[in-house]
Structure formats: structure tokens, C-alpha cells
C-alpha positions in Angstrom: 10.8 7.9 -0.8 13.8 10.1 0.0 14.0 13.6 -1.5 16.0 13.8 -4.7 18.7 15.9 -2.9 19.5 12.8 -0.9 21.2 9.6 -2.1 22.0 11.2 -5.5 24.6 9.4 -7.6 27.1 12.2 -7.1 26.6 12.4 -3.4 27.0 8.6 -3.1 30.1 8.6 -5.2 31.5 11.5 -3.2 30.7 9.5 0.0 32.6 6.5 -1.3 35.6 8.7 -2.0 35.5 10.2 1.5 35.2 6.8 3.1 38.2 5.6 1.1 40.2 8.7 2.3 39.2 8.0 5.9 40.2 4.3 5.6 43.6 5.3 4.2 44.1 7.7 7.1 43.4 4.8 9.5 40.5 6.6 11.3 37.1 5.3 12.3 34.0 7.4 11.7 33.9 8.2 15.4 37.5 9.4 15.5 37.1 11.6 12.5 33.9 13.1 13.9 35.6 13.9 17.2 38.5 15.6 15.4 36.2 17.9 13.3 33.6 18.5 16.0 30.5 16.8 14.5 28.6 13.6 15.3 29.7 10.3 13.9 26.1 10.1 12.4 27.0 13.0 10.2 30.1 11.3 8.9 28.2 8.1 8.3 25.5 10.0 6.3 28.2 11.8 4.3 29.8 8.5 3.4 26.6 6.9 2.3 25.3 9.9 0.4 22.2 10.2 2.7 23.3 13.7 3.5 25.3 15.9 1.0 28.2 17.8 2.6 28.9 21.4 1.7 32.2 22.1 0.0 33.5 23.7 3.2 32.6 20.5 5.1 34.5 18.4 2.5 37.5 20.7 2.7 37.6 20.3 6.5 37.3 16.5 6.4 40.0 16.2 3.8 42.4 18.6 5.6 41.9 16.6 8.8 42.6 13.4 6.9 45.8 14.9 5.4 44.5 14.8 1.8 46.2 17.4 -0.3 47.0 18.4 -3.9 44.9 17.3 -6.9 42.8 14.8 -4.9 41.9 17.5 -2.4 40.9 20.0 -5.2 39.0 17.3 -7.1 36.9 16.2 -4.2 36.1 19.7 -3.1 35.0 20.5 -6.6 33.0 17.3 -6.8 31.0 18.3 -3.7 29.6 21.3 -5.7 26.2 20.4 -7.0 26.3 16.9 -5.4 22.7 17.4 -4.4 21.5 17.5 -8.0 19.7 14.3 -9.1 21.5 13.8 -12.4 25.3 13.9 -12.9 27.6 14.2 -15.9 30.8 12.6 -14.7 33.8 13.8 -16.7 36.3 12.4 -14.2 38.8 10.1 -15.9 41.2 7.5 -14.6 41.0 4.0 -13.2 40.4 4.8 -9.5 37.7 7.4 -10.2 35.6 5.2 -12.5 35.8 2.1 -10.3 35.1 3.9 -7.1 31.8 5.1 -8.6 30.7 1.8 -10.2 31.8 -0.4 -7.3 29.8 1.8 -4.9 26.6 1.3 -6.9 27.3 -2.4 -7.5 28.1 -3.0 -3.8 24.8 -1.5 -2.6 22.4 -2.6 -5.4 19.9 -5.4 -5.0 19.5 -5.8 -8.7 21.6 -4.8 -11.7 20.4 -4.9 -15.3 23.0 -4.4 -18.0 22.0 -3.7 -21.6 25.1 -4.4 -23.7 25.0 -3.6 -27.4 28.7 -3.8 -28.4 30.7 -5.8 -25.8 30.1 -8.3 -23.1 29.0 -6.6 -19.9 31.9 -5.7 -17.6 30.7 -7.9 -14.7 30.8 -10.9 -17.0 34.1 -10.2 -18.7 37.2 -12.4 -18.4 40.6 -10.8 -17.6 41.9 -11.3 -21.2 38.7 -10.0 -22.8 38.7 -6.9 -20.5 42.4 -6.4 -21.3 41.6 -6.5 -25.1 38.7 -4.1 -24.7 41.0 -1.6 -22.9 43.8 -2.0 -25.4 43.8 1.7 -26.1 44.4 2.6 -22.5 48.0 3.7 -21.6 50.1 0.6 -20.9 50.9 1.5 -17.3 47.2 1.6 -16.5 45.9 -1.5 -18.2 46.8 -4.2 -15.6 45.5 -2.5 -12.5 42.4 -1.6 -14.4 41.9 -5.2 -15.5 42.5 -6.5 -11.9 40.0 -4.1 -10.5 37.4 -4.9 -13.2 37.7 -8.6 -12.5 37.5 -8.0 -8.8 34.1 -6.3 -9.3 32.7 -9.7 -10.2 32.7 -10.6 -6.5 29.2 -9.1 -6.2 27.9 -11.9 -8.4 29.4 -14.8 -6.5 29.5 -13.6 -2.9 27.1 -14.8 -0.2 23.7 -13.2 -0.9 24.9 -12.0 -4.4 23.2 -9.3 -6.4 20.6 -10.3 -8.9 22.1 -9.6 -12.3 20.3 -9.5 -15.7 22.1 -9.0 -19.0 20.6 -8.2 -22.3 23.4 -8.8 -24.8 23.2 -8.1 -28.5 23.9 -11.1 -30.7 26.3 -9.0 -32.7 28.4 -8.4 -29.5 28.6 -12.2 -28.9 29.9 -12.7 -32.5 32.7 -10.0 -32.1 36.1 -11.6 -31.8 37.7 -8.9 -29.6 41.2 -10.1 -28.7 41.2 -12.8 -31.3 39.4 -16.2 -31.6 40.9 -17.8 -28.5 40.1 -14.9 -26.1 36.6 -14.6 -27.6 36.0 -18.3 -27.2 37.2 -18.3 -23.6 34.9 -15.3 -23.0 31.9 -17.2 -24.3 32.7 -20.2 -22.3 32.9 -18.0 -19.2 29.5 -16.4 -20.1 27.9 -19.9 -20.4 29.2 -20.8 -17.0 28.0 -17.6 -15.3 24.6 -17.8 -17.0 24.0 -21.1 -15.1 24.1 -19.3 -11.7 20.8 -18.8 -10.0 21.2 -15.1 -9.6 22.2 -14.4 -13.2 20.0 -14.3 -16.2 21.3 -13.8 -19.8 19.0 -12.8 -22.6 20.3 -12.4 -26.2 18.9 -9.7 -28.4 18.6 -11.0 -32.0 20.9 -9.6 -34.6 18.0 -9.1 -37.0 14.9 -7.4 -35.8 11.9 -6.0 -37.7 11.0 -3.9 -34.6 12.9 -1.0 -33.3 13.7 -1.4 -29.6 15.5 0.6 -26.9 18.8 -1.3 -27.3 19.1 0.2 -30.8 19.7 3.5 -29.0 22.7 2.2 -27.1 23.9 0.5 -23.9 22.9 1.4 -20.3 23.0 -0.1 -16.8 20.1 0.0 -14.4 20.7 -0.2 -10.7 17.9 -1.0 -8.2 18.4 -0.5 -4.5 16.4 -1.6 -1.4 15.8 1.8 0.2 16.6 4.4 -2.5 15.4 5.2 -6.0 17.0 3.5 -9.1 20.1 4.9 -10.9 20.7 4.6 -14.6 24.3 4.7 -15.9 25.2 5.7 -19.5 28.8 5.1 -20.4 30.3 7.3 -23.1 33.8 7.2 -24.6 35.4 9.8 -22.2 32.6 10.4 -19.7 29.6 8.9 -18.1 26.1 10.1 -17.1 24.2 9.0 -14.0 20.4 9.6 -13.9 18.4 9.7 -10.7 15.5 12.0 -11.4 12.2 10.0 -11.7 11.3 11.7 -15.0 14.6 10.6 -16.5 14.8 7.1 -15.0 11.2 6.1 -15.8 11.7 5.7 -19.6 14.6 3.3 -18.9 12.4 1.2 -16.6 9.9 1.0 -19.5 12.7 0.1 -21.9 13.6 -3.0 -19.8 10.0 -4.2 -20.1 10.2 -3.8 -23.9 13.5 -5.6 -24.1 12.1 -8.6 -22.3 9.5 -8.8 -25.1 12.0 -8.7 -28.0 14.8 -10.7 -26.4 15.2 -14.5 -26.8 14.1 -16.6 -23.9 16.8 -17.8 -21.5 16.8 -21.3 -23.1 16.9 -19.9 -26.6 19.6 -17.5 -25.5 21.7 -20.3 -24.1 21.3 -22.3 -27.3 22.3 -19.3 -29.4 25.5 -18.8 -27.3 26.3 -22.5 -27.6 25.9 -22.3 -31.4 28.2 -19.3 -31.6 30.7 -21.2 -29.5 30.5 -24.2 -31.9 31.0 -21.9 -34.9 34.0 -20.3 -33.2 35.5 -23.7 -32.2 35.1 -24.9 -35.8 36.9 -21.8 -37.1 39.8 -22.1 -34.7 43.1 -23.2 -36.2 
């Protein structure tokens, strides 16, 4: 098992940013390495998060790639403390959020999403996502929606990620965007739940037993060669957990949720019933 200063969420997110900057500059890892006088292996490890670059290393890489201004300052600042296992991410904006999540989704072997208020992002339709993000400034909504929908590719590509969703029944009954959009979203959820790599479990609206979903939503990412990562999404920030002592309870929480959730067949019937109710209420 790698040390907790390697493959940390922040180091991996930073690596994804550096990889994107290099790609935009049109350089290969070998070409960049030659220009700054290091081995291409070092560049590769920086970009995967296997090795955490020092702030001065990041500054040199960015200067070589021609990155300036706010992005330069933001990434140099991001490199500070990137070797710490847990990360409070206060970065805002479409590109920042998606670069982080896409990196983890791209490299995960399994993703489990516990959704207590809305349909999980990877299972959202464009219209539903647009409605969820209605409070976002107008000039940012459409590219955000396009990028979110594009993330679904990890579910349908060749050798797709294994995805499990625990969705609160109350979230299924919400009519975000109006009855038509909500109904289209439920039809899409039914379709996706039939894929071999996707399992959808409904958490009953009424429960006599307290369970971890009562404490809120979270995402659990499992990887082939590194430790799991837990993502907690807040209104204006996000938390990524990597330390074993912090991730462990969430692993136990998933076991508990399997006990309290409806079976896959029962979940499918419940979704179908909500669809029928919504169809009956439609004008």
C-alpha cells in the first residue's frame, strides 16, 4: 500500500491540472521533461499524483508551459500541502470542479454514490442537471451541463466503471425542473439501472432505523492500486478524504446501507411506481 503522502486526492487533482496545461501547450511528457531538465518519469509521476511536486517545481513547469496570471497563482498555491491525505477544496468554478471529479471517475474501478436529495450526477439527464444548477450564473450553466453529461461516458465506455447508487426515495419523488423533466429523468434512471455495471438501490422514505444516509450524501471511489477516496460535496466547497481512519467509517456505512436499502428488484418496482404516479399526474 502506498504511503499516504502519495496519490493523495489533492496531488492527483493537481496532476490532472498539470497534465491539462501540458496538453494545451502541445508538449509531450518527454518534451516538457527535456525543457526543465528532469526525467519524463518525474513528469509522469507528477501528473498521476504518484509523486507530489514542490511549489517551486510546479512554478517551473507552469512557466515553461506559458501559464500565467490567476491560473499560475492558483496551481502554485494548490501544490502547497498536496501531500496531506485529506483536502478541503474551496476552489470554485466549472473547470476546477470537473477536473477533480473527472480524474477520480476516470481512474476508479468502482464508484458508489449515496444520494439523499437529488439523482446522482452520473445518472442525470441534461435537463435535470440544468434545473439543479438553476442558481448558477447564466453564462456558466450550459458548459457546466455539457461537461456533467459528458462525465457519463465512464458508465458506457468499453470496460466501464462499476457504479452503485443508493438513492433516497424522497429524492426520486422530487419534481426538480417540473413534472416533465422529472419524469424524463426517472425514465433515464430506469434505463441506466438495466446496464450490467450499474446497480440502483432505493432507500425507503420511512425508516425506523437511523442509517448513514441520514447524515448526508457522499461518494466513494475505489481504485485498483491506491487507497479509496471519499468525496463530500458541500454548497460552496468539497472535502476529499484519503486517510484510512477517515475513510474506514464510510466503508462501514456502505455495508449498513446495503442492509437497509430495498433490493434491486424492489427498487426497480418502486421507481416504476413513482413513474406511474407522475404520469398519472401529468396534464
